[in-house]
Rosetta silent file (secondary structure, phi, psi, omega in degrees, C-alpha in Angstrom):
SEQUENCE: MSDDAEDDIPHPRATVALFGHAEAEHALLDAYKSGRVPHAWLIGGPPGIGKATLAYRFARFVLAHPDPQTAEVQAAQSLAVDADNLVAHRIAAQAQGDLLVLERMLNEQTGKLYTVIRVDDVRRTVSFFGSTAGEGGWRIAIVDAVDDLQREGANALLKVLEEPPARTLLLLISHAPGRVLATIRSRCRRLLLRPLEQNDVARAAATATHRSLTDDEIQEAAKAAGGSVARALALIDGAALGLRQRVLDVIAQLPNPDPRALHALGDALGGTDPQTLETFMDIVNDWLSARLAGATQETARMARVAETWDKVNRAARDVETYNLERKPLVFTVFGALAETARR
SCORE:     score description
SCORE:     0.000 S_00000001
   1 L     0.000  140.446  176.401    0.000    0.000    0.000 S_00000001
   2 L   -87.717   92.612 -174.354    1.201    3.490   -0.754 S_00000001
   3 L   -67.507  151.070  171.277    0.788    4.971    2.670 S_00000001
   4 L   -85.088   96.481 -176.107    0.153    8.645    3.265 S_00000001
   5 L   -65.971  -36.649  178.203    3.266    9.369    5.248 S_00000001
   6 L  -134.673  146.175 -177.349    2.229   12.947    5.879 S_00000001
   7 L   -59.702  -31.651 -176.150   -1.207   14.539    5.649 S_00000001
   8 L   -93.502    4.302  175.426    0.044   17.240    3.261 S_00000001
   9 L  -100.210  116.350 -173.817    1.839   14.829    0.899 S_00000001
  10 L   -66.642  142.681  173.532   -0.625   13.649   -1.765 S_00000001
  11 L   -70.913  154.320  177.212   -1.260    9.962   -2.325 S_00000001
  12 H   -52.587  -30.873 -179.919   -0.587    8.715   -5.907 S_00000001
  13 H   -66.899  -21.112 -179.037   -4.344    8.563   -6.481 S_00000001
  14 H  -110.319    8.322 -177.801   -4.476   12.354   -5.978 S_00000001
  15 L   -97.291  114.115 -177.909   -1.184   13.183   -7.719 S_00000001
  16 L   -95.085  -14.862  179.572   -1.743   14.622  -11.188 S_00000001
  17 L   -92.815  142.732  175.615    1.892   15.538  -11.907 S_00000001
  18 L  -128.253  128.337 -179.765    4.414   12.971  -13.116 S_00000001
  19 L  -110.460  128.347 -175.963    8.153   13.669  -13.132 S_00000001
  20 L    74.900 -173.674  175.203   10.372   11.602  -15.387 S_00000001
  21 L    63.476   28.527  179.427    9.174    8.356  -17.025 S_00000001
  22 H   -60.965  -38.249 -178.966    8.139   10.096  -20.266 S_00000001
  23 H   -63.655  -44.277  178.841    9.060    6.999  -22.282 S_00000001
  24 H   -65.737  -40.423  178.834    6.865    4.725  -20.144 S_00000001
  25 H   -61.376  -42.569  179.750    4.011    7.236  -20.259 S_00000001
  26 H   -67.854  -32.360  177.121    4.171    7.381  -24.058 S_00000001
  27 H   -62.745  -43.455  177.846    4.174    3.572  -24.257 S_00000001
  28 H   -66.167  -45.690 -178.663    0.887    3.478  -22.348 S_00000001
  29 H   -63.147  -45.452 -179.555   -0.609    6.351  -24.339 S_00000001
  30 H   -63.242  -39.493  178.478    0.396    4.907  -27.708 S_00000001
  31 H   -63.557  -40.656 -179.627   -1.030    1.501  -26.789 S_00000001
  32 H   -68.504  -42.530  178.743   -4.320    3.118  -25.775 S_00000001
  33 H   -60.009  -32.180 -176.732   -4.512    5.243  -28.924 S_00000001
  34 H   -67.577  -20.056 -176.550   -4.040    2.125  -31.035 S_00000001
  35 L    80.266    2.625 -179.874   -7.286    0.640  -29.744 S_00000001
  36 L  -126.052   45.353 -176.212   -5.451   -2.613  -29.009 S_00000001
  37 L   -67.871  131.700  176.026   -4.198   -1.880  -25.505 S_00000001
  38 L   -57.075  144.214 -175.647   -2.989   -4.983  -23.609 S_00000001
  39 L   -77.040  -17.840 -177.834   -5.399   -5.898  -20.826 S_00000001
  40 E  -136.708  135.923  178.678   -2.622   -6.356  -18.226 S_00000001
  41 E  -127.548  135.088  173.378    0.531   -4.362  -17.500 S_00000001
  42 E  -105.560  106.011 -176.656    3.307   -5.209  -15.060 S_00000001
  43 E   -97.629  107.114 -172.109    4.813   -1.869  -14.006 S_00000001
  44 E  -116.287  159.966  178.089    8.108   -2.660  -12.323 S_00000001
  45 L   152.105  171.281 -178.257   11.005   -0.833  -10.734 S_00000001
  46 L   -59.817  159.188  179.716   12.513    0.119   -7.372 S_00000001
  47 L   -62.692  145.326  168.141   10.228    1.427   -4.604 S_00000001
  48 L    79.604   13.168 -175.805    9.212    5.059   -4.529 S_00000001
  49 L   -99.168   -1.987  176.520   10.061    6.072   -8.106 S_00000001
  50 L   115.593   14.099 -178.787    6.506    6.773   -9.309 S_00000001
  51 H   -62.683  -47.030  179.770    5.078    3.408  -10.402 S_00000001
  52 H   -66.654  -38.139  177.842    1.790    3.912   -8.542 S_00000001
  53 H   -59.984  -41.992  178.570    1.596    7.529   -9.712 S_00000001
  54 H   -67.270  -41.305  179.915    1.907    6.337  -13.320 S_00000001
  55 H   -61.768  -47.089  178.121   -0.685    3.578  -12.818 S_00000001
  56 H   -64.810  -35.921  179.652   -3.233    6.002  -11.370 S_00000001
  57 H   -62.458  -43.168  178.436   -2.385    8.499  -14.120 S_00000001
  58 H   -66.466  -45.492  179.243   -3.173    5.903  -16.805 S_00000001
  59 H   -59.937  -42.402 -179.858   -6.373    4.790  -15.052 S_00000001
  60 H   -61.457  -43.174 -178.087   -7.485    8.413  -14.694 S_00000001
  61 H   -65.671  -46.159 -178.547   -6.873    9.091  -18.397 S_00000001
  62 H   -63.470  -44.617 -178.434   -8.745    5.990  -19.616 S_00000001
  63 H   -70.587  -27.722  176.731  -11.748    6.589  -17.351 S_00000001
  64 H   -81.120  -25.266 -178.932  -11.851   10.279  -18.337 S_00000001
  65 L  -130.916   73.729 -171.038  -11.485    9.425  -22.050 S_00000001
  66 L   -69.150  -14.623  179.158  -13.201    6.034  -22.492 S_00000001
  67 L  -107.645  108.223 -176.405  -13.147    6.138  -26.315 S_00000001
  68 L   -68.513  -13.143 -176.388   -9.556    5.907  -27.609 S_00000001
  69 L   -91.468   -1.146  179.145  -10.612    6.943  -31.102 S_00000001
  70 L   -66.250  155.373  179.727  -11.795   10.438  -30.194 S_00000001
  71 H   -61.292  -35.511 -178.541   -9.885   13.371  -31.623 S_00000001
  72 H   -63.374  -43.763  179.073   -8.969   14.498  -28.112 S_00000001
  73 H   -68.135  -44.947 -177.609   -7.275   11.203  -27.280 S_00000001
  74 H   -63.500  -26.485  179.643   -5.575   10.917  -30.648 S_00000001
  75 H   -90.730   -8.926 -175.381   -4.137   14.422  -30.232 S_00000001
  76 L   -63.643  139.358  177.728   -3.006   13.875  -26.631 S_00000001
  77 L  -104.719   -6.867  178.819    0.713   14.218  -25.962 S_00000001
  78 L  -155.802  177.506  178.051    0.561   12.837  -22.406 S_00000001
  79 L   -93.198   15.562 -176.585   -1.758   11.070  -19.967 S_00000001
  80 L   -64.078  135.659  172.861   -2.400   14.302  -18.073 S_00000001
  81 L  -128.969  132.749 -177.494   -5.908   14.884  -16.750 S_00000001
  82 L   -60.066  141.164 -179.128   -6.828   18.159  -15.081 S_00000001
  83 L   -61.418  -22.122 -179.927   -7.225   17.930  -11.312 S_00000001
  84 L   -84.668   -5.917  178.361  -10.686   19.519  -11.680 S_00000001
  85 L   -61.734  142.211 -177.486  -11.915   16.708  -13.917 S_00000001
  86 H   -58.906  -40.965  179.260  -14.815   14.763  -12.354 S_00000001
  87 H   -63.724  -41.224  178.774  -12.984   11.436  -12.756 S_00000001
  88 H   -61.128  -42.050  177.762   -9.892   12.879  -11.076 S_00000001
  89 H   -62.091  -44.451 -178.273  -12.035   14.031   -8.161 S_00000001
  90 H   -64.433  -43.752 -179.379  -13.691   10.625   -7.834 S_00000001
  91 H   -65.011  -43.116  179.283  -10.408    8.721   -7.914 S_00000001
  92 H   -60.882  -33.579 -178.936   -8.826   11.048   -5.359 S_00000001
  93 L   -90.187    4.703 -177.536  -11.861   10.517   -3.096 S_00000001
  94 L    56.447   41.641 -176.205  -11.786    6.708   -3.668 S_00000001
  95 L  -125.847   20.682  178.967  -15.291    7.004   -5.089 S_00000001
  96 L   -94.999  107.392 -172.492  -14.740    5.838   -8.680 S_00000001
  97 L   -64.888  -21.807 -178.112  -16.845    2.695   -9.051 S_00000001
  98 L   -92.879    9.062  177.077  -15.010    1.453  -12.134 S_00000001
  99 E  -122.174  122.102  176.227  -11.618    1.438  -10.377 S_00000001
 100 E  -111.087  129.644  178.540  -10.681   -1.312   -7.920 S_00000001
 101 E  -114.986  122.755  176.623   -7.483   -0.955   -5.889 S_00000001
 102 E  -104.631  121.135 -179.125   -5.968   -4.001   -4.220 S_00000001
 103 E  -153.441  171.183  176.616   -3.456   -3.160   -1.500 S_00000001
 104 L   -65.493  130.843 -176.418   -2.577   -4.138    2.034 S_00000001
 105 L   -99.355  165.941  179.418   -5.466   -3.195    4.271 S_00000001
 106 E   -78.533  129.072  173.219   -5.556   -1.982    7.849 S_00000001
 107 E   -82.931  109.500 -173.756   -5.901   -4.657   10.505 S_00000001
 108 L   -65.302  -23.239 -179.962   -8.461   -3.064   12.828 S_00000001
 109 L   -75.066  -36.776 -177.256   -7.345   -5.243   15.745 S_00000001
 110 L  -102.080  -17.708 -176.098   -3.710   -4.134   15.636 S_00000001
 111 L    76.660    7.537  179.623   -4.043   -0.744   13.970 S_00000001
 112 E  -116.981  162.366  177.277   -1.310   -1.770   11.512 S_00000001
 113 E   -70.734  144.616  169.966   -1.373   -2.810    7.891 S_00000001
 114 L   -60.216  152.552 -179.312   -1.567   -6.506    7.101 S_00000001
 115 L   -79.239  -11.801 -179.318    1.781   -7.800    5.831 S_00000001
 116 L  -137.445  164.798  167.867    0.121   -9.197    2.682 S_00000001
 117 E   -82.807  119.853 -173.433   -2.809   -8.505    0.375 S_00000001
 118 L   -70.154  145.967 -177.050   -5.372  -10.968    1.634 S_00000001
 119 H   -62.282  -33.225  178.277   -6.741  -13.561   -0.771 S_00000001
 120 H   -62.359  -34.653  177.117  -10.329  -12.552    0.058 S_00000001
 121 H   -69.442  -38.961  178.990   -9.549   -9.068   -1.224 S_00000001
 122 H   -63.411  -38.202 -178.290   -8.063  -10.506   -4.427 S_00000001
 123 L   -64.710  -17.061  176.456  -11.204  -12.557   -5.005 S_00000001
 124 H   -63.917  -22.885 -179.624  -13.153   -9.308   -5.193 S_00000001
 125 H   -64.220  -30.359 -178.928  -11.649   -8.851   -8.656 S_00000001
 126 H   -63.454  -51.048  179.364  -13.765  -11.735   -9.953 S_00000001
 127 H   -69.199  -34.183  179.861  -17.063  -10.074   -9.012 S_00000001
 128 H   -62.546  -48.991 -178.870  -15.710   -6.630   -9.956 S_00000001
 129 H   -75.636  -15.027  176.569  -14.836   -7.644  -13.504 S_00000001
 130 H   -87.199   -8.908 -178.669  -18.061   -9.638  -13.749 S_00000001
 131 L   -87.542  168.211  178.695  -20.191   -6.590  -12.962 S_00000001
 132 L   -79.009  131.362  179.965  -21.479   -4.006  -15.418 S_00000001
 133 L   -72.681  165.932 -179.259  -19.128   -1.094  -15.936 S_00000001
 134 L   -78.359 -150.075 -170.606  -20.205    2.519  -15.489 S_00000001
 135 L   -62.533  -29.344 -176.936  -20.690    5.197  -18.102 S_00000001
 136 L   -88.073  -17.125  178.715  -17.359    4.685  -19.864 S_00000001
 137 L    86.803   -5.420  179.251  -17.516    0.911  -20.132 S_00000001
 138 L   -97.532  144.367  169.752  -14.015    0.349  -18.687 S_00000001
 139 E  -125.500  129.014 -173.291  -13.180   -1.507  -15.491 S_00000001
 140 E  -128.375  135.625  174.475   -9.670   -1.062  -14.113 S_00000001
 141 E  -121.351  133.952  173.963   -7.868   -2.735  -11.221 S_00000001
 142 E  -111.378  125.802  176.567   -4.608   -1.510   -9.705 S_00000001
 143 E  -107.715  112.856 -173.647   -2.642   -3.995   -7.587 S_00000001
 144 E  -127.522   89.865    8.376   -0.211   -2.095   -5.348 S_00000001
 145 L  -123.787  156.340  179.955    1.907   -4.136   -5.071 S_00000001
 146 H   -64.622  -21.510  176.652    1.719   -7.588   -6.629 S_00000001
 147 H   -62.286  -22.313 -176.688    4.777   -8.469   -4.477 S_00000001
 148 H   -86.785    2.891  177.954    2.429   -8.427   -1.455 S_00000001
 149 E   -82.956  136.647  167.708    0.349  -11.323   -2.782 S_00000001
 150 L   -80.651  168.307 -175.266    0.685  -14.747   -1.220 S_00000001
 151 H   -56.553  -40.948 -179.027    0.630  -17.701   -3.592 S_00000001
 152 H   -62.748  -40.710  177.990   -3.097  -18.299   -3.046 S_00000001
 153 H   -67.631  -39.055  178.132   -3.822  -14.649   -3.850 S_00000001
 154 H   -62.895  -39.677  178.322   -1.554  -14.738   -6.901 S_00000001
 155 H   -66.761  -35.987  176.599   -3.425  -17.794   -8.185 S_00000001
 156 H   -65.248  -40.070  177.991   -6.760  -16.038   -7.679 S_00000001
 157 H   -67.452  -35.515 -179.255   -5.478  -13.062   -9.680 S_00000001
 158 H   -59.755  -35.000  179.344   -4.181  -15.404  -12.362 S_00000001
 159 H   -61.463  -37.547  177.458   -7.715  -16.614  -13.060 S_00000001
 160 H   -71.137  -39.865 -179.632   -8.729  -13.068  -13.994 S_00000001
 161 H   -64.878  -32.238 -177.257   -5.598  -12.603  -16.114 S_00000001
 162 H   -72.547  -34.262 -177.814   -6.311  -15.823  -18.017 S_00000001
 163 L  -133.296   67.756 -177.436   -9.852  -14.850  -19.044 S_00000001
 164 L   -73.725  134.891  174.149  -10.144  -11.059  -18.921 S_00000001
 165 L   -66.520  166.917  178.203  -13.503   -9.563  -19.933 S_00000001
 166 L   -65.576  151.910  176.328  -13.568   -6.971  -22.685 S_00000001
 167 L    54.782   48.388  174.843  -12.574   -3.387  -21.855 S_00000001
 168 E  -124.466  150.853  175.715  -10.673   -4.282  -18.714 S_00000001
 169 E  -134.565  132.699  171.804   -7.252   -3.171  -17.522 S_00000001
 170 E  -117.825  121.127 -179.022   -5.126   -4.681  -14.771 S_00000001
 171 E  -112.051  103.877 -175.101   -2.193   -2.538  -13.679 S_00000001
 172 E   -99.448  120.254 -179.963    0.143   -4.606  -11.518 S_00000001
 173 E   -95.994  133.943 -179.908    2.814   -2.690   -9.610 S_00000001
 174 E  -140.920  134.108  174.934    5.949   -4.590   -8.600 S_00000001
 175 L   -84.958  -15.352 -179.750    9.124   -3.573   -6.788 S_00000001
 176 L  -144.074   72.992 -173.112   10.813   -6.797   -7.930 S_00000001
 177 H   -61.109  -25.437  178.896    9.172   -7.896  -11.205 S_00000001
 178 H   -67.061  -17.638 -178.167   11.688  -10.674  -11.748 S_00000001
 179 H   -99.984   -1.061  176.016   10.307  -12.442   -8.689 S_00000001
 180 L   -70.785  145.206 -179.364    6.660  -12.269   -9.779 S_00000001
 181 L   -49.350  134.453 -178.533    5.218  -15.655  -10.736 S_00000001
 182 H   -58.670  -33.671 -179.498    6.194  -16.529  -14.300 S_00000001
 183 H   -67.548  -28.686  175.337    2.572  -17.383  -15.086 S_00000001
 184 H   -79.451  -46.049 -179.921    1.567  -13.831  -14.170 S_00000001
 185 H   -56.155  -40.188 -174.963    4.509  -12.195  -15.958 S_00000001
 186 L   -68.392  -17.064 -178.820    3.745  -14.079  -19.161 S_00000001
 187 L  -101.388    8.167 -177.549    0.236  -12.623  -19.288 S_00000001
 188 L  -122.615  148.366  166.059    1.321   -8.998  -18.858 S_00000001
 189 E   -80.437  126.142 -175.779    2.974   -6.382  -21.002 S_00000001
 190 E   -91.313  136.584  179.977    6.028   -5.405  -18.977 S_00000001
 191 E  -133.456  105.225 -174.973    6.906   -1.766  -18.376 S_00000001
 192 E   -97.931  127.978  179.642   10.104   -1.249  -16.395 S_00000001
 193 L  -103.766  138.875  178.457   10.759    2.121  -14.752 S_00000001
 194 L   -95.731  158.608  173.063   14.239    3.309  -13.841 S_00000001
 195 L   -54.620  147.239 -176.807   15.193    5.389  -10.800 S_00000001
 196 L   -74.555  155.522  170.145   14.585    9.075  -11.431 S_00000001
 197 L   -66.951  152.737 -176.209   17.251   11.642  -12.192 S_00000001
 198 H   -56.427  -39.799 -178.858   18.199   13.747   -9.185 S_00000001
 199 H   -66.301  -36.426  177.311   16.545   16.860  -10.628 S_00000001
 200 H   -67.374  -38.910  176.245   13.265   15.002  -11.195 S_00000001
 201 H   -60.814  -45.738 -179.396   13.354   13.734   -7.603 S_00000001
 202 H   -62.027  -43.666  179.925   13.917   17.283   -6.366 S_00000001
 203 H   -62.998  -43.541 -179.643   11.068   18.657   -8.495 S_00000001
 204 H   -66.205  -42.494 -179.363    8.672   15.954   -7.319 S_00000001
 205 H   -66.656  -40.059  178.598    9.646   16.383   -3.658 S_00000001
 206 H   -64.415  -40.911  178.997    9.355   20.170   -3.871 S_00000001
 207 H   -65.541  -44.089 -177.458    5.910   19.874   -5.463 S_00000001
 208 H   -65.340  -32.257 -175.568    4.695   17.327   -2.895 S_00000001
 209 H  -103.988    2.332  179.200    5.844   19.413    0.059 S_00000001
 210 L    59.065   38.874  177.960    5.032   22.843   -1.418 S_00000001
 211 L  -111.060  168.525  176.372    8.644   23.948   -1.011 S_00000001
 212 L   -75.038  145.437  177.590   11.027   25.782   -3.288 S_00000001
 213 L   -62.623  -25.422 -178.917   13.168   23.699   -5.626 S_00000001
 214 L   -87.912   -0.237  178.447   16.197   25.551   -4.261 S_00000001
 215 L   -55.975  130.668 -176.429   15.431   24.579   -0.645 S_00000001
 216 H   -58.872  -42.089 -178.936   18.639   23.084    0.835 S_00000001
 217 H   -67.012  -37.202  176.737   16.838   20.123    2.441 S_00000001
 218 H   -60.223  -48.065 -177.724   15.041   19.333   -0.833 S_00000001
 219 H   -66.401  -41.269 -179.650   18.334   19.275   -2.732 S_00000001
 220 H   -67.081  -41.512  179.049   20.182   17.256   -0.073 S_00000001
 221 H   -66.174  -40.829  179.378   17.372   14.715    0.199 S_00000001
 222 H   -63.364  -38.439  179.233   17.140   14.369   -3.593 S_00000001
 223 H   -65.015  -36.168 -176.100   20.875   13.765   -3.801 S_00000001
 224 H   -88.914   -5.138 -167.909   20.693   11.016   -1.154 S_00000001
 225 L   -84.353   -9.744  178.490   17.466    9.415   -2.413 S_00000001
 226 L    61.293   34.161  177.236   18.910    7.180   -5.113 S_00000001
 227 L    85.609    7.027 -176.776   16.229    8.118   -7.615 S_00000001
 228 L  -111.089  119.742  176.946   13.295    7.535   -5.239 S_00000001
 229 H   -65.704  -41.709 -179.510   10.824   10.329   -4.487 S_00000001
 230 H   -58.954  -41.167  179.754    9.409    8.377   -1.546 S_00000001
 231 H   -68.800  -38.705  177.673   12.869    8.099   -0.032 S_00000001
 232 H   -61.053  -42.695  179.681   13.544   11.803   -0.590 S_00000001
 233 H   -64.190  -36.467  178.388   10.321   12.695    1.203 S_00000001
 234 H   -69.899  -26.538 -175.815   11.306   10.447    4.103 S_00000001
 235 H   -91.083   -9.472 -170.810   14.731   12.099    4.271 S_00000001
 236 L   -58.860  -33.061  177.413   13.622   15.705    4.104 S_00000001
 237 L   -77.574  140.196 -172.910   13.679   16.080    7.839 S_00000001
 238 H   -57.481  -31.828 -179.200   17.234   16.543    9.079 S_00000001
 239 H   -63.795  -38.670  179.828   17.048   13.687   11.610 S_00000001
 240 H   -66.666  -39.953  177.763   16.439   11.177    8.820 S_00000001
 241 H   -63.997  -38.750  177.608   19.420   12.466    6.868 S_00000001
 242 H   -64.065  -41.728  178.237   21.566   12.144   10.000 S_00000001
 243 H   -63.276  -40.733  179.826   20.406    8.556   10.527 S_00000001
 244 H   -57.637  -46.065 -178.580   21.204    7.755    6.915 S_00000001
 245 H   -65.294  -36.268  179.126   24.800    8.900    7.329 S_00000001
 246 H   -64.247  -41.883  178.510   25.157    6.890   10.530 S_00000001
 247 H   -65.058  -43.185  179.347   24.000    3.712    8.753 S_00000001
 248 H   -61.464  -37.678  179.013   26.354    4.372    5.841 S_00000001
 249 H   -62.858  -40.403  179.658   29.257    4.821    8.258 S_00000001
 250 H   -72.121  -39.001  177.728   28.615    1.400    9.826 S_00000001
 251 H   -60.187  -36.498  179.787   28.165   -0.247    6.422 S_00000001
 252 L   -63.759  -18.096 -179.375   31.558    1.148    5.435 S_00000001
 253 L   -87.581   -7.300 -179.232   33.056   -0.906    8.313 S_00000001
 254 L   -60.636  143.809   11.469   31.845   -4.247    6.911 S_00000001
 255 L   -91.688    8.795 -177.130   32.713   -7.058    7.308 S_00000001
 256 L  -127.139   69.779 -179.613   33.858   -6.081   10.827 S_00000001
 257 L   -65.976  146.051  179.351   31.626   -3.279   12.131 S_00000001
 258 L   -68.472  123.218  179.376   32.552   -1.749   15.475 S_00000001
 259 H   -54.974  -34.336  179.004   30.161   -3.135   18.162 S_00000001
 260 H   -65.886  -36.540  177.444   30.051    0.314   19.762 S_00000001
 261 H   -67.232  -35.920  177.726   28.871    1.790   16.473 S_00000001
 262 H   -66.299  -42.384  177.355   26.172   -0.904   16.266 S_00000001
 263 H   -61.691  -42.858  179.755   24.961   -0.102   19.781 S_00000001
 264 H   -65.196  -39.157  178.112   24.857    3.618   18.918 S_00000001
 265 H   -66.821  -40.157  177.124   22.960    2.896   15.713 S_00000001
 266 H   -60.165  -39.933  177.299   20.499    0.692   17.616 S_00000001
 267 H   -65.512  -41.195 -179.104   19.854    3.557   20.028 S_00000001
 268 H   -66.895  -28.256 -177.922   19.356    6.002   17.134 S_00000001
 269 L   -86.650   -5.928 -176.615   16.890    3.618   15.508 S_00000001
 270 L   -62.050  171.478 -178.132   14.856    3.220   18.696 S_00000001
 271 L    96.922 -164.208 -175.722   11.294    4.406   19.094 S_00000001
 272 L  -124.339    5.207 -178.935    8.300    3.716   16.906 S_00000001
 273 L   -63.827  117.487 -177.948    8.713    6.154   14.005 S_00000001
 274 H   -65.279  -25.448 -177.530    8.155    4.014   10.874 S_00000001
 275 H   -68.172  -34.845  179.714   10.266    6.369    8.760 S_00000001
 276 H   -66.653  -40.538  177.928   13.471    5.639   10.686 S_00000001
 277 H   -66.146  -40.630  179.428   13.024    1.899   10.185 S_00000001
 278 H   -64.025  -42.625  178.402   12.228    2.452    6.513 S_00000001
 279 H   -60.679  -44.942  178.898   15.322    4.637    6.060 S_00000001
 280 H   -58.100  -50.037 -176.128   17.483    1.978    7.708 S_00000001
 281 H   -71.505  -30.134  175.779   16.143   -0.843    5.535 S_00000001
 282 H   -59.342  -44.865 -177.623   16.327    1.234    2.348 S_00000001
 283 H   -69.429  -40.582  177.086   20.075    1.664    2.817 S_00000001
 284 H   -60.524  -45.527 -178.810   20.556   -1.999    3.744 S_00000001
 285 H   -67.991  -31.664  174.827   18.629   -3.085    0.640 S_00000001
 286 H   -62.195  -42.910  179.823   20.658   -0.710   -1.527 S_00000001
 287 H   -63.285  -43.407  179.567   23.842   -2.399   -0.310 S_00000001
 288 H   -66.474  -37.660  178.185   22.392   -5.835   -1.010 S_00000001
 289 H   -61.237  -40.861  178.976   21.192   -4.724   -4.459 S_00000001
 290 H   -64.524  -40.411  177.561   24.723   -3.619   -5.310 S_00000001
 291 H   -64.260  -39.219 -179.574   26.096   -6.996   -4.185 S_00000001
 292 H   -65.231  -42.878  179.911   23.450   -8.756   -6.275 S_00000001
 293 H   -64.232  -31.171 -179.552   24.303   -6.690   -9.344 S_00000001
 294 L   -82.517   -0.669 -176.390   27.968   -7.551   -8.893 S_00000001
 295 L  -120.190   24.002 -172.938   27.255  -11.275   -8.778 S_00000001
 296 L   -63.112  -22.962 -179.781   25.253  -11.717  -11.994 S_00000001
 297 L   -98.232    3.222 -176.645   27.685  -14.322  -13.325 S_00000001
 298 L  -123.283   96.091 -174.062   27.922  -16.272  -10.046 S_00000001
 299 H   -59.380  -44.203 -177.869   24.740  -18.225   -9.361 S_00000001
 300 H   -64.175  -41.677  179.702   25.766  -19.467   -5.904 S_00000001
 301 H   -66.119  -41.733  177.173   26.773  -15.986   -4.773 S_00000001
 302 H   -58.865  -41.146 -179.712   23.510  -14.508   -6.087 S_00000001
 303 H   -64.088  -39.293  179.593   21.570  -17.142   -4.156 S_00000001
 304 H   -66.489  -41.029  178.842   23.411  -16.259   -0.926 S_00000001
 305 H   -65.708  -42.073  178.879   22.698  -12.536   -1.358 S_00000001
 306 H   -62.282  -38.494  177.810   19.029  -13.254   -2.130 S_00000001
 307 H   -64.151  -41.192  177.122   18.827  -15.423    0.990 S_00000001
 308 H   -63.841  -42.575  177.685   20.279  -12.575    3.069 S_00000001
 309 H   -54.849  -50.722 -178.887   17.776  -10.156    1.501 S_00000001
 310 H   -61.491  -42.703 -176.529   14.876  -12.405    2.504 S_00000001
 311 H   -63.340  -49.735 -174.498   16.247  -12.918    6.013 S_00000001
 312 H   -72.744  -35.168  179.565   16.813   -9.264    6.909 S_00000001
 313 H   -73.231  -32.285  174.434   13.594   -7.997    5.337 S_00000001
 314 H   -65.940  -40.410  177.984   11.576  -10.700    7.070 S_00000001
 315 H   -63.746  -40.923  179.301   13.163   -9.659   10.367 S_00000001
 316 H   -65.551  -39.979  177.843   12.314   -6.011    9.687 S_00000001
 317 H   -62.811  -39.554  178.824    8.696   -6.885    8.866 S_00000001
 318 H   -63.732  -41.514  178.604    8.410   -8.777   12.158 S_00000001
 319 H   -60.602  -43.596 -179.225    9.763   -5.773   14.066 S_00000001
 320 H   -68.791  -44.960 -174.998    7.220   -3.514   12.360 S_00000001
 321 H   -67.732  -42.947 -174.412    4.283   -5.900   12.659 S_00000001
 322 H  -103.020    8.721  176.857    4.810   -6.890   16.293 S_00000001
 323 L    54.428   49.277 -177.633    6.329   -3.598   17.479 S_00000001
 324 L   -84.224  165.429  175.847    9.544   -5.309   18.633 S_00000001
 325 L   -62.965  143.206 -174.274   12.702   -3.668   19.951 S_00000001
 326 L   -92.962  -24.107 -178.350   14.851   -2.356   17.116 S_00000001
 327 H   -60.439  -44.382  176.947   18.358   -2.675   18.546 S_00000001
 328 H   -59.107  -32.128  177.829   18.379   -6.496   18.199 S_00000001
 329 H   -62.307  -40.864  179.580   17.324   -5.993   14.568 S_00000001
 330 H   -58.056  -44.510 -179.478   20.429   -3.864   13.958 S_00000001
 331 H   -69.751  -37.551  177.735   22.667   -6.677   15.226 S_00000001
 332 H   -62.963  -47.307 -177.745   20.730   -9.311   13.260 S_00000001
 333 H   -63.537  -48.102 -176.468   20.946   -7.312   10.041 S_00000001
 334 H   -73.075  -24.563  172.112   24.633   -6.460   10.350 S_00000001
 335 H   -64.273  -42.417  178.971   25.464  -10.028   11.343 S_00000001
 336 H   -69.139  -40.300  179.652   23.887  -11.186    8.076 S_00000001
 337 H   -65.730  -39.717  179.550   25.556   -8.414    6.063 S_00000001
 338 H   -62.177  -41.971  178.947   28.964   -9.211    7.559 S_00000001
 339 H   -62.819  -40.744  178.465   28.578  -12.860    6.607 S_00000001
 340 H   -66.319  -39.420 -177.481   27.634  -11.837    3.057 S_00000001
 341 H   -66.505  -28.852 -177.636   30.533   -9.372    2.828 S_00000001
 342 H   -77.350  -16.515 -173.269   33.051  -12.087    3.739 S_00000001
 343 L   -94.691    0.000    0.000   31.961  -14.376    0.910 S_00000001
């Protein structure tokens, strides 16, 4: 789920501006103009770079312009829809009946998001696509993200992908498209998004926070964000940037990090702020991604890095889900990273 981290930062469903990704946007627009648009798209790329924003942008355009053969659509140079458009208002208010969004839902007992998209929610797609569409005739489902599906949920979604009704679109968002079930990948047109350029990150972050593009924190966060707007927004406050540097300093000590530095990092990561945990894991995953990229010709080494990735991210999810102490997580994560660094 694309959480609203701050009340004044718009959710992708209410974001009408798109920074970067012009090539991907034109691929969607050209396919729609052709009248032969694929019924399913797998929109992949690293977290926080605008995949959900692009998916909502495409859904908004199709529902606002349901006939691809109109002169207006054929003349369009982008998927932009004015924020005052009725469809844009409905989508922003989660009141557009022809759009179904599958994401991790709130567990009312714990007050936290479920760790997966529940299979019962996925099964809603069957009745949704079996119902009569509204005035435009299109029915669109956004899955944010398909990585959050368990196997049973993925199989339920596969049934819809195998026999899609006419005038339907499924927009599947994935942070790791290579790990999506092959049976799902084979039924989708793949659209891979790259991390944004630093200037695009800065522009998006400045727009989202209503700040000047020249704001020092905007520029520093964009530089440190690795092409991710979501990460830049999380870093904009100075404390997050300080934590980031502390994590990088300990990573630089691998494979033998100083125990005192680990204790200090564990203390800095304490508390319940979800952004600090997210910042920590973003940097850890960046390090693992770099190791994975450097091992493309070594299958055994790739498998070990992937195993470490699963281990540390599973541990982080448990800490978040069960509100566990964070200092032990720091030692668990760096123990796994040290072992990986030695190999």
